[in-house]
C-alpha positions in Angstrom: 0.0 0.0 0.0 1.3 3.4 -0.9 1.9 6.0 1.8 -0.4 8.9 1.9 1.4 12.1 1.2 0.4 15.7 0.7 1.1 15.4 -3.0 -1.2 12.4 -3.4 -4.0 14.2 -1.6 -3.5 17.3 -3.8 -3.5 15.0 -6.9 -6.7 13.4 -5.8 -8.4 16.7 -5.1 -7.2 18.0 -8.5 -8.8 14.9 -10.2 -12.1 15.5 -8.3 -12.2 19.1 -9.3 -11.4 18.3 -12.9 -14.2 15.7 -12.9 -16.7 18.1 -11.5 -15.7 20.8 -14.0 -16.0 18.3 -16.9 -19.5 17.3 -15.7 -20.5 20.9 -15.3 -19.4 21.7 -18.9 -21.4 18.8 -20.2 -24.4 19.9 -18.3 -24.1 23.5 -19.5 -23.7 22.3 -23.0 -26.9 20.3 -22.8 -28.7 23.3 -21.3 -27.4 25.5 -24.1 -28.8 23.2 -26.8 -32.2 22.9 -25.2 -35.1 24.9 -26.5 -37.0 27.3 -24.3 -40.0 25.1 -23.7 -37.8 22.1 -22.9 -35.7 24.2 -20.6 -38.9 25.4 -18.8 -40.3 21.9 -18.5 -37.0 20.6 -17.1 -36.8 23.4 -14.6 -40.3 22.8 -13.4 -39.7 19.0 -13.2 -36.5 19.7 -11.2 -38.3 22.0 -8.9 -41.1 19.4 -8.3 -38.5 16.8 -7.7 -36.7 18.9 -5.1 -39.8 19.9 -3.3 -42.3 17.0 -3.6 -40.0 14.1 -3.2 -38.5 15.1 0.3 -42.1 16.0 1.4 -43.4 12.6 0.4 -40.5 10.8 2.1 -41.0 12.9 5.3 -44.7 12.2 5.4 -44.1 8.5 4.8 -41.7 8.4 7.7 -44.0 10.3 10.0 -47.0 8.1 9.2 -44.9 4.9 9.5 -43.6 6.0 13.0 -47.2 6.9 14.0 -48.4 3.5 12.8 -45.7 1.7 14.8 -46.4 3.8 17.9 -50.1 3.2 17.8 -49.5 -0.5 17.1 -47.3 -0.7 20.2 -49.9 1.0 22.4 -52.7 -1.3 21.1 -50.6 -4.4 21.6 -49.6 -3.3 25.1 -53.2 -2.6 26.1 -54.4 -5.9 24.8 -51.6 -7.8 26.6 -52.4 -5.9 29.8 -56.1 -6.7 29.4 -55.4 -10.4 28.7 -53.1 -10.6 31.8 -55.8 -9.0 34.0 -58.4 -11.6 32.8 -56.1 -14.6 33.3 -55.1 -13.6 36.8 -58.3 -12.8 38.8 
Protein backbone atom coordinates (compact mmCIF):
# COMPACT_ATOMS: atom_id res chain seq x y z
CA UNK A 1 0.00 0.00 0.00
CA UNK A 2 1.25 3.43 -0.89
CA UNK A 3 1.91 5.98 1.77
CA UNK A 4 -0.42 8.92 1.94
CA UNK A 5 1.44 12.13 1.23
CA UNK A 6 0.41 15.71 0.75
CA UNK A 7 1.13 15.41 -2.97
CA UNK A 8 -1.17 12.37 -3.35
CA UNK A 9 -3.99 14.21 -1.57
CA UNK A 10 -3.49 17.25 -3.81
CA UNK A 11 -3.52 15.02 -6.91
CA UNK A 12 -6.74 13.37 -5.75
CA UNK A 13 -8.43 16.70 -5.08
CA UNK A 14 -7.24 17.96 -8.46
CA UNK A 15 -8.80 14.91 -10.17
CA UNK A 16 -12.07 15.46 -8.29
CA UNK A 17 -12.21 19.14 -9.26
CA UNK A 18 -11.40 18.28 -12.87
CA UNK A 19 -14.20 15.67 -12.95
CA UNK A 20 -16.73 18.14 -11.50
CA UNK A 21 -15.72 20.79 -14.01
CA UNK A 22 -16.03 18.31 -16.87
CA UNK A 23 -19.50 17.26 -15.68
CA UNK A 24 -20.52 20.91 -15.32
CA UNK A 25 -19.35 21.70 -18.85
CA UNK A 26 -21.35 18.77 -20.23
CA UNK A 27 -24.45 19.90 -18.30
CA UNK A 28 -24.10 23.50 -19.46
CA UNK A 29 -23.67 22.33 -23.03
CA UNK A 30 -26.87 20.30 -22.76
CA UNK A 31 -28.71 23.31 -21.30
CA UNK A 32 -27.40 25.55 -24.07
CA UNK A 33 -28.75 23.19 -26.75
CA UNK A 34 -32.23 22.93 -25.16
CA UNK A 35 -35.14 24.91 -26.55
CA UNK A 36 -36.97 27.35 -24.26
CA UNK A 37 -40.01 25.08 -23.73
CA UNK A 38 -37.79 22.10 -22.94
CA UNK A 39 -35.74 24.24 -20.57
CA UNK A 40 -38.91 25.45 -18.83
CA UNK A 41 -40.26 21.91 -18.52
CA UNK A 42 -36.99 20.56 -17.14
CA UNK A 43 -36.75 23.37 -14.59
CA UNK A 44 -40.35 22.79 -13.44
CA UNK A 45 -39.71 19.04 -13.16
CA UNK A 46 -36.52 19.68 -11.22
CA UNK A 47 -38.34 22.03 -8.86
CA UNK A 48 -41.07 19.45 -8.30
CA UNK A 49 -38.49 16.76 -7.70
CA UNK A 50 -36.66 18.89 -5.15
CA UNK A 51 -39.84 19.86 -3.26
CA UNK A 52 -42.32 17.00 -3.58
CA UNK A 53 -39.96 14.06 -3.15
CA UNK A 54 -38.55 15.14 0.25
CA UNK A 55 -42.07 16.01 1.42
CA UNK A 56 -43.35 12.59 0.39
CA UNK A 57 -40.46 10.84 2.13
CA UNK A 58 -41.00 12.88 5.29
CA UNK A 59 -44.73 12.16 5.37
CA UNK A 60 -44.09 8.46 4.75
CA UNK A 61 -41.66 8.36 7.67
CA UNK A 62 -44.02 10.27 9.98
CA UNK A 63 -47.00 8.05 9.22
CA UNK A 64 -44.90 4.90 9.52
CA UNK A 65 -43.64 5.97 12.96
CA UNK A 66 -47.19 6.91 13.96
CA UNK A 67 -48.44 3.51 12.85
CA UNK A 68 -45.70 1.74 14.81
CA UNK A 69 -46.38 3.81 17.93
CA UNK A 70 -50.14 3.19 17.79
CA UNK A 71 -49.53 -0.50 17.15
CA UNK A 72 -47.29 -0.70 20.21
CA UNK A 73 -49.92 1.02 22.36
CA UNK A 74 -52.71 -1.28 21.13
CA UNK A 75 -50.63 -4.43 21.58
CA UNK A 76 -49.57 -3.28 25.06
CA UNK A 77 -53.15 -2.59 26.13
CA UNK A 78 -54.35 -5.95 24.77
CA UNK A 79 -51.61 -7.78 26.64
CA UNK A 80 -52.43 -5.92 29.84
CA UNK A 81 -56.13 -6.72 29.45
CA UNK A 82 -55.38 -10.38 28.72
CA UNK A 83 -53.08 -10.63 31.75
CA UNK A 84 -55.76 -9.05 33.96
CA UNK A 85 -58.37 -11.56 32.81
CA UNK A 86 -56.10 -14.57 33.25
CA UNK A 87 -55.13 -13.62 36.85
CA UNK A 88 -58.30 -12.78 38.84
